[in-house]
ZAMARGU-4260 file (C-alpha; in steps of 0.2 Angstrom, whole numbers, plus 5000, padded with zeros to 4 digits):
<rodrens>
0) 4166/4733/5672 | 4177/4725/5687 | 4169/4712/5699 | 4162/4719/5714 | 4171/4713/5731
5) 4160/4715/5746 | 4167/4719/5764 | 4160/4712/5778 | 4166/4719/5794 | 4164/4708/5809
10) 4174/4719/5821 | 4158/4720/5833 | 4154/4701/5833 | 4168/4691/5830 | 4181/4704/5834
15) 4173/4708/5851 | 4175/4688/5855 | 4194/4692/5859 | 4196/4690/5878 | 4192/4707/5886
20) 4187/4716/5871 | 4169/4717/5874 | 4160/4735/5871 | 4146/4745/5878 | 4131/4749/5865
25) 4137/4766/5863 | 4155/4762/5860 | 4149/4749/5846 | 4136/4762/5839 | 4152/4775/5836
30) 4162/4762/5829 | 4148/4757/5818 | 4146/4775/5812 | 4165/4776/5808 | 4162/4759/5798
35) 4149/4767/5789 | 4161/4781/5784 | 4173/4768/5778 | 4159/4763/5767 | 4160/4746/5774
40) 4146/4735/5763 | 4140/4723/5778 | 4142/4727/5797 | 4138/4712/5808 | 4133/4722/5823
45) 4132/4708/5835 | 4124/4692/5840 | 4108/4698/5845 | 4101/4682/5855 | 4118/4681/5866
50) 4112/4694/5879 | 4100/4709/5882 | 4115/4721/5879 | 4119/4714/5862 | 4102/4714/5856
55) 4100/4733/5861 | 4117/4736/5852 | 4112/4728/5836 | 4095/4737/5838 | 4104/4753/5840
60) 4115/4751/5825 | 4101/4745/5814 | 4092/4761/5818 | 4106/4773/5816 | 4116/4766/5801
65) 4108/4769/5785 | 4121/4765/5770 | 4127/4750/5776 | 4118/4733/5777 | 4117/4728/5796
70) 4119/4709/5801 | 4116/4699/5816 | 4121/4683/5819 | 4110/4668/5826 | 4112/4650/5828
75) 4102/4639/5818 | 4087/4640/5829 | 4070/4649/5828 | 4073/4658/5844 | 4090/4665/5839
80) 4083/4668/5822 | 4068/4678/5829 | 4079/4688/5841 | 4090/4693/5827 | 4075/4698/5816
85) 4067/4708/5830 | 4083/4718/5833 | 4085/4721/5814 | 4068/4729/5811 | 4073/4747/5810
90) 4087/4743/5798 | 4086/4750/5780 | 4094/4734/5774 | 4094/4720/5786 | 4103/4702/5786
95) 4103/4686/5796 | 4118/4677/5798 | 4114/4659/5803 | 4127/4644/5807 | 4129/4627/5812
100) 4144/4615/5813 | 4147/4604/5799 | 4164/4595/5803 | 4164/4578/5809 | 4173/4584/5825
105) 4160/4597/5828 | 4144/4587/5825 | 4150/4572/5836 | 4159/4581/5851 | 4150/4599/5852
110) 4134/4597/5844 | 4131/4578/5847 | 4120/4577/5832 | 4121/4566/5816 | 4124/4573/5800
115) 4107/4570/5794 | 4100/4581/5809 | 4112/4594/5805 | 4107/4595/5787 | 4088/4596/5792
120) 4093/4609/5805 | 4102/4619/5792 | 4087/4619/5780 | 4075/4623/5793 | 4084/4638/5800
125) 4087/4646/5782 | 4069/4642/5778 | 4063/4651/5794 | 4075/4666/5792 | 4070/4669/5774
130) 4052/4671/5780 | 4058/4685/5791 | 4072/4694/5780 | 4075/4694/5762 | 4095/4692/5764
135) 4101/4678/5773 | 4119/4672/5775 | 4123/4653/5780 | 4139/4647/5787 | 4145/4629/5789
140) 4155/4631/5806 | 4173/4624/5804 | 4167/4621/5785 | 4186/4620/5779 | 4188/4603/5789
145) 4171/4596/5783 | 4168/4582/5773 | 4168/4588/5755 | 4153/4577/5749 | 4142/4581/5766
150) 4146/4600/5764 | 4140/4600/5746 | 4125/4593/5751 | 4122/4605/5765 | 4126/4620/5755
155) 4115/4614/5740 | 4101/4612/5751 | 4102/4630/5760 | 4105/4638/5744 | 4087/4629/5737
160) 4080/4636/5754 | 4085/4654/5750 | 4101/4658/5756 | 4108/4673/5747 | 4127/4671/5754
165) 4136/4657/5757 | 4151/4659/5770 | 4165/4646/5771 | 4174/4648/5788 | 4191/4643/5792
170) 4186/4643/5810 | 4202/4637/5819 | 4215/4645/5805 | 4221/4627/5798 | 4220/4633/5779
175) 4235/4637/5768 | 4231/4649/5754 | 4233/4637/5739 | 4223/4623/5747 | 4209/4635/5754
180) 4207/4644/5737 | 4205/4628/5728 | 4192/4621/5740 | 4181/4637/5737 | 4184/4632/5718
185) 4179/4615/5721 | 4163/4620/5732 | 4157/4631/5718 | 4160/4619/5704 | 4151/4604/5711
190) 4136/4612/5720 | 4124/4613/5705 | 4115/4629/5711 | 4131/4639/5718 | 4128/4653/5706
195) 4111/4658/5715 | 4122/4664/5730 | 4137/4675/5733 | 4152/4666/5741 | 4161/4672/5756
200) 4176/4668/5765 | 4180/4671/5784 | 4197/4665/5790 | 4206/4666/5806 | 4224/4670/5810
205) 4231/4655/5819 | 4245/4651/5806 | 4246/4670/5802 | 4239/4667/5785 | 4221/4674/5787
210) 4223/4688/5775 | 4232/4676/5762 | 4219/4662/5763 | 4206/4676/5760 | 4213/4683/5745
215) 4217/4665/5739 | 4199/4662/5741 | 4193/4678/5731 | 4207/4675/5717 | 4207/4656/5715
220) 4190/4651/5723 | 4178/4666/5715 | 4173/4672/5732 | 4165/4689/5731 | 4163/4693/5751
225) 4178/4694/5762 | 4174/4694/5781 | 4186/4704/5792 | 4189/4715/5807 | 4198/4731/5809
230) 4215/4729/5816 | 4213/4710/5813 | 4205/4710/5829 | 4197/4692/5835 | 4198/4679/5847
235) 4215/4669/5848 | 4227/4675/5834 | 4213/4686/5827 | 4203/4687/5811 | 4208/4692/5793
240) 4212/4711/5795 | 4200/4722/5785 | 4214/4736/5780 | 4227/4723/5774 | 4213/4716/5763
245) 4208/4732/5756 | 4223/4739/5752 | 4231/4723/5744 | 4216/4723/5732 | 4217/4741/5730
250) 4236/4741/5727 | 4235/4725/5716 | 4221/4729/5706 | 4231/4724/5691 | 4231/4705/5698
255) 4214/4705/5707 | 4203/4716/5695 | 4190/4720/5708 | 4181/4736/5713 | 4177/4740/5731
260) 4165/4754/5739 | 4178/4756/5753 | 4184/4774/5755 | 4201/4770/5763 | 4205/4787/5770
265) 4196/4783/5785 | 4205/4767/5788 | 4217/4774/5801 | 4204/4783/5811 | 4195/4767/5813
270) 4210/4758/5819 | 4213/4771/5831 | 4195/4770/5838 | 4194/4751/5839 | 4211/4751/5847
275) 4207/4764/5860 | 4189/4757/5864 | 4195/4739/5866 | 4212/4741/5873 | 4220/4731/5860
280) 4236/4740/5855 | 4241/4740/5838 | 4259/4734/5835 | 4270/4747/5827 | 4275/4736/5813
285) 4258/4732/5809 | 4254/4733/5789 | 4245/4749/5785 | 4240/4755/5801 | 4254/4753/5813
290) 4265/4768/5818 | 4280/4761/5808 | 4272/4757/5792 | 4276/4771/5782 | 4292/4775/5792
295) 4310/4773/5785 | 4325/4770/5796 | 4338/4763/5784 | 4348/4778/5776 | 4346/4770/5759
300) 4328/4770/5761 | 4327/4788/5766 | 4337/4793/5751 | 4327/4784/5740 | 4309/4790/5747
305) 4315/4808/5746 | 4320/4807/5728 | 4306/4797/5723 | 4294/4789/5736 | 4287/4775/5724
310) 4306/4767/5727 | 4301/4761/5743 | 4283/4765/5746 | 4269/4756/5737 | 4255/4766/5746
315) 4252/4783/5750 | 4251/4786/5769 | 4238/4800/5766 | 4227/4788/5757 | 4223/4777/5772
320) 4221/4792/5783 | 4239/4795/5790 | 4243/4815/5788 | 4259/4824/5788 | 4250/4840/5791
325) 4240/4837/5805 | 4227/4849/5813 | 4232/4851/5831 | 4220/4859/5843 | 4225/4869/5860
330) 4218/4878/5873 | 4214/4893/5863 | 4204/4881/5851 | 4185/4886/5853 | 4169/4874/5854
335) 4166/4874/5834 | 4183/4869/5831 | 4183/4855/5843 | 4165/4850/5836 | 4171/4850/5819
340) 4186/4839/5824 | 4175/4826/5831 | 4164/4825/5815 | 4181/4823/5805 | 4184/4809/5816
345) 4168/4801/5814 | 4162/4804/5832 | 4144/4808/5834 | 4138/4813/5852 | 4120/4811/5855
350) 4117/4828/5864 | 4122/4844/5867 | 4125/4840/5886 | 4137/4826/5879 | 4146/4838/5867
355) 4147/4852/5882 | 4154/4839/5894 | 4166/4832/5881 | 4172/4849/5877 | 4174/4853/5896
360) 4186/4839/5897 | 4196/4845/5882 | 4198/4861/5889 | 4204/4853/5906 | 4216/4843/5896
365) 4222/4857/5885 | 4227/4866/5902 | 4238/4852/5905 | 4247/4849/5888 | 4250/4861/5874
370) 4245/4852/5859 | 4230/4840/5858 | 4231/4828/5843 | 4217/4816/5837 | 4221/4801/5847
375) 4219/4813/5863 | 4202/4818/5857 | 4197/4799/5853 | 4204/4794/5872 | 4194/4808/5879
380) 4178/4804/5871 | 4179/4785/5875 | 4181/4790/5893 | 4168/4801/5892 | 4157/4788/5885
385) 4162/4777/5900 | 4157/4792/5913 | 4140/4795/5903 | 4136/4775/5907 | 4135/4778/5926
390) 4147/4766/5930 | 4149/4761/5949 | 4167/4766/5952 | 4174/4784/5946 | 4190/4792/5948
395) 4192/4807/5958 | 4211/4811/5962 | 4227/4803/5966 | 4242/4807/5977 | 4258/4796/5977
400) 4275/4798/5983 | 4291/4787/5978 | 4310/4790/5980 | 4324/4780/5978 | 4327/4768/5993
405) 4310/4772/5999 | 4294/4760/5997 | 4282/4770/5987 | 4266/4776/5995 | 4249/4780/5987
410) 4232/4787/5991 | 4217/4788/5980 | 4200/4795/5981 | 4186/4787/5970 | 4168/4786/5970
415) 4157/4771/5974 | 4140/4773/5967 | 4143/4790/5968 | 4149/4791/5986 | 4168/4796/5989
420) 4180/4783/5996 | 4198/4784/6002 | 4211/4770/5999 | 4230/4770/6003 | 4243/4757/6002
425) 4261/4755/5998 | 4268/4744/5984 | 4284/4739/5974 | 4281/4755/5963 | 4269/4769/5962
430) 4258/4759/5950 | 4258/4744/5961 | 4254/4755/5977 | 4239/4765/5968 | 4231/4750/5961
435) 4233/4741/5979 | 4225/4757/5986 | 4210/4754/5975 | 4210/4735/5980 | 4209/4739/5998
440) 4193/4748/5997 | 4184/4736/5982 | 4192/4719/5987 | 4187/4712/5970 | 4199/4697/5971
445) 4202/4698/5952 | 4218/4693/5944 | 4228/4706/5933 | 4234/4696/5918 | 4240/4710/5907
450) 4247/4728/5910 | 4251/4738/5895 | 4257/4755/5893 | 4256/4765/5876 | 4260/4783/5872
455) 4244/4790/5863 | 4255/4803/5853 | 4273/4809/5852 | 4285/4819/5863 | 4286/4817/5883
460) 4270/4827/5884 | 4260/4813/5876 | 4245/4806/5886 | 4250/4788/5892 | 4237/4776/5888
465) 4235/4760/5900 | 4226/4744/5897 | 4223/4733/5911 | 4216/4716/5910 | 4207/4707/5925
470) 4201/4690/5926 | 4188/4684/5939 | 4177/4669/5940 | 4180/4664/5921 | 4177/4683/5915
475) 4190/4691/5906 | 4189/4711/5904 | 4199/4725/5897 | 4200/4742/5907 | 4208/4758/5897
480) 4213/4774/5903 | 4221/4789/5897 | 4230/4803/5907 | 4246/4814/5905 | 4251/4806/5922
485) 4254/4788/5920 | 4250/4783/5937 | 4232/4792/5935 | 4230/4783/5918 | 4234/4767/5928
490) 4221/4769/5941 | 4207/4774/5928 | 4211/4758/5918 | 4210/4747/5933 | 4193/4758/5939
495) 4187/4754/5920 | 4191/4735/5921 | 4182/4733/5938 | 4167/4742/5932 | 4166/4729/5917
500) 4168/4714/5929 | 4152/4721/5938 | 4143/4720/5922 | 4132/4704/5924 | 4128/4702/5905
505) 4129/4684/5900 | 4136/4680/5882 | 4133/4666/5873 | 4150/4660/5864 | 4150/4660/5845
510) 4162/4655/5831 | 4163/4657/5813
</rodrens>
């Protein structure tokens, strides 16, 4: 029997730490359901102690997801650990993931603690967590830059206290594959009780080597858990990419010799869902899930693929969820067909009223464009979830006029806490005029730091998906809007971002 590699997904925790990538409880729950369909072993659902919103999200996921282990992050203190345990009460299998920094730099500058104090805190936190749940993971934050002797002392002690998984993070993305793999190997060889825990790797992508480092930790170091995110989402340059790890191990089974629970046919759907929920667009040449991942422009390549696909393709597109024969819905499609497609995409609506509202929006969209693709449906449901949340601002209608040589004008109607308001403005272009019309009413004072347009599907009939990133008083949020009219999509995205700015949920920054 081949060894088992555990896939630990932290899209909903570490991925959410990307600037502007914060998600609502319902958005997190929808992604968690998709991760369950993907058969992810462990879902790190959030950081329960960071905010009431994150606590509720972890709690909801723990109650709803039955096949995956549900994990909550916590700092190495009793309050965080108790909060995590409370949120995980409804889980079939719950895990507390506690961490404390062990590198000299972090201990001195961030924690202002001595090594002896850190060692004692680590032991106490694992002991306390183990009294609440059977499955406890411990991470030495900035582990890769820690002193080897001290790190061995800490990890031996927490295993003795009952830690069942030891995760060694490259928190700042400093590692290179051969050295990181050797680092994990040395730890396992030097720590007497290392065989009592599963070893895990968690790598950041600051030097573009997160996947390579993680694979080295597995192959050279003997780790049997990889912590990763959908699309490599994460703060700074991101985390190790789940889809790349999974397909590397599957495609090169001759080298790695590992088994996984993952059902890769759901990878592309998960990628789309995370992208459209967070507003982080997947680059076209992204491995496995990028639009060009299985496209061949070179004539020589095209000829080879047509004769024998394995001349240039090492994976089959359909194995990860790409389909050449997409089921396309249209205005004649009925409610059952729509409901069935939602289920196939991993979208579960909580009530008949939500389904009816989503179907109504689907029919409205179908009247405007002849073919409705999966991407359209995911965008539509994401927008529906925002509406269900009774946000402060909601789009109603937009009129704009622009012609060569004239300054564009825009007039917009939207609601503020249910009451309709009207705004007008001119601008350098129709988008600028429309967003200034909104600002003329809202007066948020927010700075726009990103404006991005992406076509949801092919053809000129495609919906445009717009991402707007706003910054105000130290907060950074992303808003996403979709519509066949790109100006309308821009207005929806701006209002979505303003709604997120209104949220007062305080979050405690985590690392890992």
